[in-house]
Short mmCIF file of the C-alpha atoms (twelve columns), coordinates in Angstrom:
data_MODEL
# 
_entry.id   MODEL 
# 
loop_
_atom_site.group_PDB 
_atom_site.id 
_atom_site.type_symbol 
_atom_site.label_atom_id 
_atom_site.label_alt_id 
_atom_site.label_comp_id 
_atom_site.label_asym_id 
_atom_site.label_seq_id 
_atom_site.Cartn_x 
_atom_site.Cartn_y 
_atom_site.Cartn_z 
_atom_site.pdbx_PDB_model_num 
ATOM 1   C CA . MET A 1   52.742 75.269  175.258 1 
ATOM 2   C CA . ASP A 2   54.669 77.187  172.523 1 
ATOM 3   C CA . ALA A 3   53.554 79.042  169.404 1 
ATOM 4   C CA . LYS A 4   54.393 76.193  167.091 1 
ATOM 5   C CA . GLU A 5   52.216 73.758  169.009 1 
ATOM 6   C CA . ALA A 6   49.370 76.208  168.997 1 
ATOM 7   C CA . ALA A 7   49.657 76.657  165.174 1 
ATOM 8   C CA . LYS A 8   49.371 72.827  164.759 1 
ATOM 9   C CA . GLU A 9   46.239 72.852  166.842 1 
ATOM 10  C CA . TRP A 10  44.740 75.610  164.783 1 
ATOM 11  C CA . LYS A 11  45.525 73.610  161.617 1 
ATOM 12  C CA . ALA A 12  43.458 70.771  163.015 1 
ATOM 13  C CA . GLY A 13  40.623 73.241  163.822 1 
ATOM 14  C CA . ARG A 14  41.239 73.258  167.709 1 
ATOM 15  C CA . PHE A 15  41.389 76.559  169.557 1 
ATOM 16  C CA . ARG A 16  41.989 76.904  173.257 1 
ATOM 17  C CA . PRO A 17  39.655 79.077  175.277 1 
ATOM 18  C CA . VAL A 18  42.462 81.171  176.711 1 
ATOM 19  C CA . TYR A 19  46.054 82.088  175.618 1 
ATOM 20  C CA . VAL A 20  48.461 84.114  177.726 1 
ATOM 21  C CA . LEU A 21  51.344 85.674  175.691 1 
ATOM 22  C CA . TYR A 22  54.258 87.301  177.528 1 
ATOM 23  C CA . GLY A 23  57.955 88.084  177.120 1 
ATOM 24  C CA . LYS A 24  60.364 90.653  175.535 1 
ATOM 25  C CA . ASP A 25  59.663 89.892  171.913 1 
ATOM 26  C CA . ARG A 26  56.566 91.854  171.163 1 
ATOM 27  C CA . TYR A 27  56.946 91.492  167.386 1 
ATOM 28  C CA . ARG A 28  56.430 87.628  167.457 1 
ATOM 29  C CA . MET A 29  53.633 88.137  170.005 1 
ATOM 30  C CA . ARG A 30  51.844 90.395  167.566 1 
ATOM 31  C CA . GLN A 31  52.386 87.841  164.715 1 
ATOM 32  C CA . PHE A 32  50.823 85.147  166.942 1 
ATOM 33  C CA . VAL A 33  47.689 87.274  167.401 1 
ATOM 34  C CA . GLU A 34  47.483 88.011  163.644 1 
ATOM 35  C CA . ALA A 35  47.829 84.389  162.710 1 
ATOM 36  C CA . LEU A 36  45.145 83.349  165.387 1 
ATOM 37  C CA . THR A 37  42.897 86.055  163.996 1 
ATOM 38  C CA . GLU A 38  43.199 84.768  160.390 1 
ATOM 39  C CA . LYS A 39  42.587 81.122  161.414 1 
ATOM 40  C CA . LEU A 40  39.735 81.888  163.898 1 
ATOM 41  C CA . LEU A 41  37.574 84.393  161.998 1 
ATOM 42  C CA . PRO A 42  36.746 84.891  158.331 1 
ATOM 43  C CA . ALA A 43  37.660 88.481  157.112 1 
ATOM 44  C CA . GLU A 44  34.023 89.486  156.960 1 
ATOM 45  C CA . GLU A 45  33.455 88.592  160.628 1 
ATOM 46  C CA . ARG A 46  36.482 90.345  162.153 1 
ATOM 47  C CA . GLU A 47  34.946 93.796  162.598 1 
ATOM 48  C CA . LEU A 48  32.205 92.433  164.868 1 
ATOM 49  C CA . GLY A 49  34.046 89.317  166.116 1 
ATOM 50  C CA . ILE A 50  37.090 91.099  167.716 1 
ATOM 51  C CA . VAL A 51  36.841 93.018  171.026 1 
ATOM 52  C CA . LYS A 52  39.801 94.788  172.634 1 
ATOM 53  C CA . TYR A 53  40.439 95.782  176.213 1 
ATOM 54  C CA . ASP A 54  43.336 97.447  178.056 1 
ATOM 55  C CA . MET A 55  43.717 96.556  181.689 1 
ATOM 56  C CA . SER A 56  45.087 99.974  182.506 1 
ATOM 57  C CA . GLU A 57  41.627 101.409 181.703 1 
ATOM 58  C CA . THR A 58  39.147 98.618  182.171 1 
ATOM 59  C CA . PRO A 59  38.720 96.062  185.056 1 
ATOM 60  C CA . VAL A 60  39.398 92.418  184.059 1 
ATOM 61  C CA . GLU A 61  35.890 91.501  185.003 1 
ATOM 62  C CA . GLU A 62  34.587 93.425  181.910 1 
ATOM 63  C CA . ALA A 63  36.781 91.421  179.558 1 
ATOM 64  C CA . VAL A 64  35.659 88.189  181.234 1 
ATOM 65  C CA . ALA A 65  32.007 89.156  180.890 1 
ATOM 66  C CA . GLU A 66  32.578 89.949  177.241 1 
ATOM 67  C CA . ALA A 67  34.205 86.538  176.707 1 
ATOM 68  C CA . ASP A 68  31.337 84.880  178.543 1 
ATOM 69  C CA . THR A 69  28.784 86.405  176.106 1 
ATOM 70  C CA . LEU A 70  27.760 84.728  172.885 1 
ATOM 71  C CA . PRO A 71  28.986 86.476  169.664 1 
ATOM 72  C CA . PHE A 72  26.661 88.598  167.575 1 
ATOM 73  C CA . PHE A 73  26.807 88.214  163.744 1 
ATOM 74  C CA . ALA A 74  29.999 86.151  163.977 1 
ATOM 75  C CA . SER A 75  30.670 82.379  164.446 1 
ATOM 76  C CA . ARG A 76  33.225 83.089  167.185 1 
ATOM 77  C CA . LYS A 77  34.489 85.997  169.415 1 
ATOM 78  C CA . LEU A 78  38.138 86.948  169.930 1 
ATOM 79  C CA . VAL A 79  38.705 88.994  173.102 1 
ATOM 80  C CA . LEU A 80  42.158 90.654  173.050 1 
ATOM 81  C CA . VAL A 81  43.364 91.989  176.377 1 
ATOM 82  C CA . ARG A 82  46.450 94.134  176.793 1 
ATOM 83  C CA . ASP A 83  47.753 93.716  180.333 1 
ATOM 84  C CA . ALA A 84  50.567 95.036  182.487 1 
ATOM 85  C CA . SER A 85  49.112 94.491  185.949 1 
ATOM 86  C CA . VAL A 86  46.656 91.553  186.234 1 
ATOM 87  C CA . LEU A 87  49.089 88.652  185.418 1 
ATOM 88  C CA . ALA A 88  52.382 90.431  185.114 1 
ATOM 89  C CA . ALA A 89  55.179 90.318  187.731 1 
ATOM 90  C CA . ALA A 90  55.472 93.541  189.722 1 
ATOM 91  C CA . GLN A 91  57.335 96.259  187.846 1 
ATOM 92  C CA . GLY A 92  57.521 98.925  190.487 1 
ATOM 93  C CA . LYS A 93  54.195 100.593 189.571 1 
ATOM 94  C CA . GLU A 94  50.918 100.206 191.353 1 
ATOM 95  C CA . ALA A 95  47.933 99.307  189.234 1 
ATOM 96  C CA . LYS A 96  45.505 102.259 188.836 1 
ATOM 97  C CA . LEU A 97  42.448 99.962  188.875 1 
ATOM 98  C CA . GLU A 98  41.304 97.193  191.224 1 
ATOM 99  C CA . HIS A 99  40.873 93.964  189.234 1 
ATOM 100 C CA . GLY A 100 38.599 91.147  190.390 1 
ATOM 101 C CA . THR A 101 40.580 88.128  189.366 1 
ATOM 102 C CA . GLU A 102 38.048 85.793  191.003 1 
ATOM 103 C CA . ALA A 103 35.781 86.360  187.941 1 
ATOM 104 C CA . LEU A 104 38.607 85.249  185.664 1 
ATOM 105 C CA . VAL A 105 39.362 82.156  187.861 1 
ATOM 106 C CA . ALA A 106 35.765 81.213  187.631 1 
ATOM 107 C CA . TYR A 107 35.606 81.733  183.907 1 
ATOM 108 C CA . LEU A 108 38.857 79.533  183.375 1 
ATOM 109 C CA . LYS A 109 36.944 76.612  185.118 1 
ATOM 110 C CA . GLN A 110 34.010 76.923  182.665 1 
ATOM 111 C CA . PRO A 111 34.945 78.963  179.634 1 
ATOM 112 C CA . CYS A 112 32.598 79.961  176.811 1 
ATOM 113 C CA . GLU A 113 32.969 77.496  173.823 1 
ATOM 114 C CA . THR A 114 32.529 80.323  171.226 1 
ATOM 115 C CA . SER A 115 35.074 82.695  172.665 1 
ATOM 116 C CA . VAL A 116 38.936 82.878  172.588 1 
ATOM 117 C CA . LEU A 117 40.423 85.052  175.296 1 
ATOM 118 C CA . VAL A 118 43.985 86.242  174.657 1 
ATOM 119 C CA . PHE A 119 46.050 88.162  177.260 1 
ATOM 120 C CA . GLN A 120 49.013 90.060  175.717 1 
ATOM 121 C CA . VAL A 121 51.081 90.651  178.831 1 
ATOM 122 C CA . MET A 122 53.544 93.492  178.438 1 
ATOM 123 C CA . ALA A 123 56.103 92.012  180.877 1 
ATOM 124 C CA . GLU A 124 59.100 89.639  180.712 1 
ATOM 125 C CA . LYS A 125 57.651 87.502  183.472 1 
ATOM 126 C CA . LEU A 126 54.270 86.481  184.999 1 
ATOM 127 C CA . ASP A 127 53.508 86.674  188.765 1 
ATOM 128 C CA . GLU A 128 53.475 82.921  189.420 1 
ATOM 129 C CA . ARG A 129 52.421 83.513  193.095 1 
ATOM 130 C CA . ARG A 130 48.924 84.527  191.919 1 
ATOM 131 C CA . LYS A 131 46.221 81.917  191.959 1 
ATOM 132 C CA . VAL A 132 45.026 82.821  188.474 1 
ATOM 133 C CA . VAL A 133 48.478 82.429  187.023 1 
ATOM 134 C CA . LYS A 134 48.928 79.035  188.648 1 
ATOM 135 C CA . LEU A 135 45.606 77.896  187.184 1 
ATOM 136 C CA . LEU A 136 46.562 79.141  183.718 1 
ATOM 137 C CA . LYS A 137 49.887 77.237  184.069 1 
ATOM 138 C CA . GLU A 138 47.976 74.076  184.932 1 
ATOM 139 C CA . GLN A 139 45.856 74.534  181.872 1 
ATOM 140 C CA . ASP A 140 48.925 74.965  179.702 1 
ATOM 141 C CA . ALA A 141 47.752 78.385  178.415 1 
ATOM 142 C CA . LEU A 142 51.093 80.239  178.812 1 
ATOM 143 C CA . ILE A 143 53.238 81.001  175.770 1 
ATOM 144 C CA . ALA A 144 56.574 82.736  176.317 1 
ATOM 145 C CA . PHE A 145 58.039 84.942  173.624 1 
ATOM 146 C CA . GLN A 146 61.588 85.548  174.711 1 
ATOM 147 C CA . GLU A 147 64.180 87.350  172.512 1 
ATOM 148 C CA . LEU A 148 65.794 85.122  169.849 1 
ATOM 149 C CA . GLN A 149 69.400 84.259  170.141 1 
ATOM 150 C CA . GLU A 150 71.916 85.349  167.405 1 
ATOM 151 C CA . ASN A 151 71.695 82.078  165.464 1 
ATOM 152 C CA . GLU A 152 67.905 82.034  165.710 1 
ATOM 153 C CA . LEU A 153 67.738 85.668  164.536 1 
ATOM 154 C CA . LEU A 154 70.014 84.895  161.552 1 
ATOM 155 C CA . GLN A 155 67.930 81.822  160.603 1 
ATOM 156 C CA . TRP A 156 64.688 83.856  160.910 1 
ATOM 157 C CA . THR A 157 66.117 86.624  158.694 1 
ATOM 158 C CA . VAL A 158 67.256 84.118  156.032 1 
ATOM 159 C CA . LYS A 159 63.859 82.334  156.221 1 
ATOM 160 C CA . ARG A 160 61.953 85.562  155.777 1 
ATOM 161 C CA . ALA A 161 63.888 86.268  152.581 1 
ATOM 162 C CA . GLU A 162 63.291 82.734  151.308 1 
ATOM 163 C CA . GLU A 163 59.582 83.060  151.920 1 
ATOM 164 C CA . GLN A 164 59.574 85.956  149.469 1 
ATOM 165 C CA . GLY A 165 61.495 83.923  146.824 1 
ATOM 166 C CA . ARG A 166 64.849 85.530  147.537 1 
ATOM 167 C CA . SER A 167 68.127 84.131  148.853 1 
ATOM 168 C CA . LEU A 168 70.101 85.875  151.678 1 
ATOM 169 C CA . ASP A 169 73.538 84.549  152.526 1 
ATOM 170 C CA . ARG A 170 74.651 84.239  156.164 1 
ATOM 171 C CA . ASP A 171 77.384 86.847  155.841 1 
ATOM 172 C CA . ALA A 172 74.845 89.388  154.509 1 
ATOM 173 C CA . ALA A 173 72.425 88.501  157.287 1 
ATOM 174 C CA . GLN A 174 75.058 89.040  159.886 1 
ATOM 175 C CA . LEU A 175 75.901 92.434  158.460 1 
ATOM 176 C CA . LEU A 176 72.178 93.289  158.417 1 
ATOM 177 C CA . LEU A 177 71.942 92.283  162.089 1 
ATOM 178 C CA . ALA A 178 74.919 94.480  162.986 1 
ATOM 179 C CA . ARG A 179 73.373 97.483  161.129 1 
ATOM 180 C CA . THR A 180 69.726 97.027  162.154 1 
ATOM 181 C CA . GLY A 181 70.139 95.598  165.702 1 
ATOM 182 C CA . THR A 182 67.949 92.941  167.226 1 
ATOM 183 C CA . ASN A 183 64.530 94.712  166.887 1 
ATOM 184 C CA . MET A 184 62.548 92.208  164.831 1 
ATOM 185 C CA . GLN A 185 60.124 94.776  163.559 1 
ATOM 186 C CA . GLN A 186 63.023 96.854  162.064 1 
ATOM 187 C CA . LEU A 187 64.723 93.655  160.873 1 
ATOM 188 C CA . ALA A 188 61.586 92.503  159.018 1 
ATOM 189 C CA . HIS A 189 61.222 95.993  157.462 1 
ATOM 190 C CA . GLU A 190 64.819 96.019  156.220 1 
ATOM 191 C CA . VAL A 191 64.623 92.428  154.863 1 
ATOM 192 C CA . ASP A 192 61.456 93.251  152.845 1 
ATOM 193 C CA . LYS A 193 63.258 96.295  151.409 1 
ATOM 194 C CA . LEU A 194 66.209 94.183  150.353 1 
ATOM 195 C CA . CYS A 195 63.865 91.613  148.859 1 
ATOM 196 C CA . LEU A 196 62.106 94.230  146.899 1 
ATOM 197 C CA . HIS A 197 65.483 95.486  145.521 1 
ATOM 198 C CA . ALA A 198 66.662 92.011  144.679 1 
ATOM 199 C CA . GLY A 199 63.436 91.013  142.779 1 
ATOM 200 C CA . HIS A 200 61.891 87.543  142.613 1 
ATOM 201 C CA . GLY A 201 64.512 84.806  142.477 1 
ATOM 202 C CA . GLY A 202 67.233 87.305  143.350 1 
ATOM 203 C CA . ALA A 203 70.166 86.973  145.722 1 
ATOM 204 C CA . ILE A 204 70.896 89.405  148.496 1 
ATOM 205 C CA . SER A 205 74.646 90.025  149.118 1 
ATOM 206 C CA . GLY A 206 76.603 91.896  151.711 1 
ATOM 207 C CA . ALA A 207 77.205 94.617  149.123 1 
ATOM 208 C CA . ASP A 208 73.443 95.096  148.874 1 
ATOM 209 C CA . VAL A 209 73.158 95.440  152.613 1 
ATOM 210 C CA . GLU A 210 75.962 98.047  152.672 1 
ATOM 211 C CA . ALA A 211 74.459 100.004 149.863 1 
ATOM 212 C CA . LEU A 212 70.719 99.965  151.009 1 
ATOM 213 C CA . ILE A 213 70.807 99.700  154.861 1 
ATOM 214 C CA . ALA A 214 72.180 102.809 156.615 1 
ATOM 215 C CA . SER A 215 74.623 102.193 159.403 1 
ATOM 216 C CA . THR A 216 73.365 103.377 162.833 1 
ATOM 217 C CA . VAL A 217 75.271 105.879 165.032 1 
ATOM 218 C CA . GLU A 218 75.909 103.025 167.450 1 
ATOM 219 C CA . GLU A 219 77.427 100.947 164.750 1 
ATOM 220 C CA . ASP A 220 79.712 103.735 163.573 1 
ATOM 221 C CA . VAL A 221 80.794 104.397 167.094 1 
ATOM 222 C CA . PHE A 222 81.608 100.672 167.440 1 
ATOM 223 C CA . ALA A 223 83.613 100.826 164.274 1 
ATOM 224 C CA . LEU A 224 85.330 103.973 165.488 1 
ATOM 225 C CA . ILE A 225 86.422 102.287 168.724 1 
ATOM 226 C CA . ASP A 226 87.593 99.305  166.785 1 
ATOM 227 C CA . ALA A 227 89.696 101.451 164.513 1 
ATOM 228 C CA . MET A 228 91.390 103.254 167.426 1 
ATOM 229 C CA . ALA A 229 92.044 99.909  169.197 1 
ATOM 230 C CA . SER A 230 93.753 98.700  165.999 1 
ATOM 231 C CA . LEU A 231 95.793 102.008 165.890 1 
ATOM 232 C CA . ASN A 232 94.058 102.929 162.598 1 
ATOM 233 C CA . VAL A 233 93.940 106.675 163.316 1 
ATOM 234 C CA . GLU A 234 93.086 107.624 159.765 1 
ATOM 235 C CA . LYS A 235 89.999 105.350 159.628 1 
ATOM 236 C CA . ALA A 236 88.818 106.478 163.080 1 
ATOM 237 C CA . LEU A 237 89.055 110.169 162.133 1 
ATOM 238 C CA . LYS A 238 87.274 109.477 158.916 1 
ATOM 239 C CA . LEU A 239 84.371 107.830 160.734 1 
ATOM 240 C CA . TYR A 240 84.270 110.713 163.203 1 
ATOM 241 C CA . ALA A 241 84.171 113.241 160.275 1 
ATOM 242 C CA . GLU A 242 81.291 111.275 158.687 1 
ATOM 243 C CA . LEU A 243 79.324 111.455 161.956 1 
ATOM 244 C CA . LEU A 244 79.856 115.165 162.097 1 
ATOM 245 C CA . LEU A 245 78.709 115.415 158.468 1 
ATOM 246 C CA . ARG A 246 75.460 113.695 159.528 1 
ATOM 247 C CA . ARG A 247 75.057 116.453 162.164 1 
ATOM 248 C CA . GLU A 248 75.667 114.147 165.098 1 
ATOM 249 C CA . GLU A 249 76.506 116.079 168.192 1 
ATOM 250 C CA . PRO A 250 80.056 115.505 169.610 1 
ATOM 251 C CA . ILE A 251 78.495 115.339 173.176 1 
ATOM 252 C CA . LYS A 252 76.160 112.541 171.981 1 
ATOM 253 C CA . ILE A 253 79.039 110.709 170.224 1 
ATOM 254 C CA . ALA A 254 81.121 110.984 173.383 1 
ATOM 255 C CA . ALA A 255 78.221 109.591 175.476 1 
ATOM 256 C CA . LEU A 256 77.883 106.600 173.060 1 
ATOM 257 C CA . ILE A 257 81.593 105.896 173.279 1 
ATOM 258 C CA . ALA A 258 81.428 106.009 177.062 1 
ATOM 259 C CA . ARG A 259 78.423 103.665 177.001 1 
ATOM 260 C CA . GLN A 260 80.345 101.119 174.822 1 
ATOM 261 C CA . PHE A 261 83.462 101.268 177.094 1 
ATOM 262 C CA . ARG A 262 81.192 100.830 180.166 1 
ATOM 263 C CA . VAL A 263 79.544 97.755  178.628 1 
ATOM 264 C CA . MET A 264 82.971 96.337  177.676 1 
ATOM 265 C CA . LEU A 265 84.227 96.901  181.189 1 
ATOM 266 C CA . GLN A 266 81.183 95.123  182.646 1 
ATOM 267 C CA . VAL A 267 81.689 92.266  180.309 1 
ATOM 268 C CA . LYS A 268 85.350 91.875  181.289 1 
ATOM 269 C CA . GLU A 269 84.435 91.826  184.951 1 
ATOM 270 C CA . LEU A 270 81.670 89.274  184.489 1 
ATOM 271 C CA . GLU A 271 83.982 87.108  182.320 1 
ATOM 272 C CA . GLN A 272 86.335 86.890  185.293 1 
ATOM 273 C CA . ARG A 273 83.430 85.506  187.296 1 
ATOM 274 C CA . ASN A 274 82.861 82.870  184.552 1 
ATOM 275 C CA . TYR A 275 79.457 84.235  183.560 1 
ATOM 276 C CA . SER A 276 78.160 82.992  180.219 1 
ATOM 277 C CA . GLN A 277 77.071 85.541  177.572 1 
ATOM 278 C CA . GLN A 278 73.446 84.705  178.316 1 
ATOM 279 C CA . GLN A 279 73.984 85.445  182.032 1 
ATOM 280 C CA . MET A 280 75.946 88.642  181.153 1 
ATOM 281 C CA . ALA A 281 72.981 89.822  178.973 1 
ATOM 282 C CA . GLY A 282 70.547 89.347  181.902 1 
ATOM 283 C CA . GLN A 283 72.952 91.140  184.314 1 
ATOM 284 C CA . ILE A 284 73.721 94.110  182.045 1 
ATOM 285 C CA . GLY A 285 70.175 94.327  180.477 1 
ATOM 286 C CA . LEU A 286 71.311 93.928  176.841 1 
ATOM 287 C CA . HIS A 287 70.490 91.338  174.052 1 
ATOM 288 C CA . PRO A 288 73.067 88.453  174.034 1 
ATOM 289 C CA . TYR A 289 74.177 89.485  170.531 1 
ATOM 290 C CA . ALA A 290 75.086 92.942  171.781 1 
ATOM 291 C CA . VAL A 291 77.050 91.259  174.626 1 
ATOM 292 C CA . LYS A 292 78.904 89.027  172.108 1 
ATOM 293 C CA . LEU A 293 79.988 92.078  170.038 1 
ATOM 294 C CA . ALA A 294 81.112 93.894  173.179 1 
ATOM 295 C CA . ALA A 295 83.128 90.912  174.378 1 
ATOM 296 C CA . GLU A 296 84.983 90.712  171.093 1 
ATOM 297 C CA . LYS A 297 85.924 94.383  171.284 1 
ATOM 298 C CA . ALA A 298 86.782 94.185  174.955 1 
ATOM 299 C CA . ARG A 299 89.574 91.739  174.335 1 
ATOM 300 C CA . ARG A 300 91.573 94.498  172.847 1 
ATOM 301 C CA . PHE A 301 91.570 96.557  176.059 1 
ATOM 302 C CA . SER A 302 92.539 95.869  179.644 1 
ATOM 303 C CA . ALA A 303 90.159 96.598  182.394 1 
ATOM 304 C CA . GLN A 304 92.544 99.354  183.631 1 
ATOM 305 C CA . THR A 305 92.686 100.924 180.180 1 
ATOM 306 C CA . LEU A 306 88.852 100.919 179.858 1 
ATOM 307 C CA . GLY A 307 88.683 102.637 183.259 1 
ATOM 308 C CA . ARG A 308 91.160 105.314 182.295 1 
ATOM 309 C CA . HIS A 309 89.257 106.035 179.109 1 
ATOM 310 C CA . LEU A 310 85.911 106.353 181.000 1 
ATOM 311 C CA . SER A 311 87.555 108.729 183.488 1 
ATOM 312 C CA . LYS A 312 88.892 110.860 180.587 1 
ATOM 313 C CA . LEU A 313 85.457 110.834 178.878 1 
ATOM 314 C CA . ALA A 314 83.855 112.044 182.108 1 
ATOM 315 C CA . GLU A 315 86.280 114.952 182.210 1 
ATOM 316 C CA . LEU A 316 85.718 115.610 178.539 1 
ATOM 317 C CA . ASP A 317 81.966 115.618 178.978 1 
ATOM 318 C CA . TYR A 318 82.180 118.158 181.785 1 
ATOM 319 C CA . GLY A 319 84.480 120.339 179.788 1 
ATOM 320 C CA . MET A 320 82.264 120.262 176.681 1 
ATOM 321 C CA . LYS A 321 79.027 121.016 178.674 1 
ATOM 322 C CA . THR A 322 80.573 123.908 180.512 1 
ATOM 323 C CA . GLY A 323 82.141 125.442 177.418 1 
ATOM 324 C CA . ARG A 324 85.721 125.031 178.707 1 
ATOM 325 C CA . VAL A 325 86.504 122.658 175.804 1 
ATOM 326 C CA . ASP A 326 85.623 122.968 172.130 1 
ATOM 327 C CA . LYS A 327 83.256 120.086 171.494 1 
ATOM 328 C CA . THR A 328 84.473 119.025 168.074 1 
ATOM 329 C CA . LEU A 329 88.196 119.498 168.766 1 
ATOM 330 C CA . GLY A 330 88.068 118.080 172.308 1 
ATOM 331 C CA . LEU A 331 86.596 114.721 171.083 1 
ATOM 332 C CA . GLU A 332 89.007 114.592 168.200 1 
ATOM 333 C CA . LEU A 333 91.900 115.000 170.650 1 
ATOM 334 C CA . PHE A 334 90.433 112.245 172.771 1 
ATOM 335 C CA . LEU A 335 90.278 109.914 169.841 1 
ATOM 336 C CA . LEU A 336 93.892 110.646 168.971 1 
ATOM 337 C CA . SER A 337 94.832 109.937 172.636 1 
ATOM 338 C CA . LEU A 338 93.379 106.449 172.348 1 
ATOM 339 C CA . ALA A 339 96.041 105.457 169.749 1 
ATOM 340 C CA . ALA A 340 98.878 107.065 171.803 1 
# 
C-alpha cells in the first residue's frame, strides 16, 4: 500500500485497522498521520479519541490492549505508536524493554473495529524476519516513506506554492532546493514564507529566493570551491570574507571544504565502478540530490588533485588547532593555492 491509496480509501469512508509507517521521510509520515486524524475523528473528539505510546517507554502489549478497548466519548479511537525497536530493523542498540509481540500478532488476526492502530517506525527498514512484520506485510499494512528524488522534490515544492494560489517557476524551485537542502520541513517553511511575500496570485522568482532565503554555510562553501576550480580567485576570496563577516570559524570552514572534497573523491571512485547516483547516495549516506551536485563539481578535479587537497587540509587543520598557523590567514593561503 502507499499513502495515495490509503487516502482514496479514507475518502470512501474505509479505514484499515493497522498502518505501519517507516522510512527516512519523517515529514511526509507526520503529514499522513495528520490527514488520517482529520478524516477519522471530528475536532471535538480528538482529545479523548487519540492515545499515544512510545515503545522505548511502554511495552507493545499496552498499546495493543488500548486498541482492543472500546472508545469512550468518541466514535473511534486512534492509537499512535512511536517505535524504534518492535518492528524496526536492528540499529545497533538493544531495546530497553521486553515486548510481547505475540499480543500484537493475536490482535492483527482479530482487530477491534472501532480502533485504528498506527505504528510510526523511526527506521529506514523493517525487520522482515519477524513473524509480526511478515503478517503485517501479508495484510498490506506497510507504507514506506522514502526520501523524494530531486524531480519529485521540485514538483512537490511547485505544487505547495500552487496550493496557496502562487506560482513558483522551476529555476526558482531549484535555487530554493540548493539553499534549503532536502529537509522537507525546512522546504515547506521557506515555500510558505515566499508565498506570504508574493501575495495571492503572485509569482515567485529566483530573485525572490535570493533576496529572502539565506544561503547556508554549506552552499557558500560549495560556491567557494566552484570559484576556485574556475580560477576565479576574486569571487572565492569575497565568499570567504562574507563567511568571516558572519562569524564563521575558519576551522569550521576548512572542515566543510574537506567534507566536500571527500564526498567528491568518493563520487569519482564510485563512478569508476559504474555506480548510479542512487547507489552512490546509499553508499555514501547522502541524499541523491547532494550526490548529483557533488558529481558536477567533481568533474573539475582529478582524483589525485582531490587527494592532494585533502592532505593539505589535514596539515592545515593540525596547524590551526595547535596554534602554529594563523587560522584566518592560513585558510586564505590554502584557497589561493587551489588556483595555483
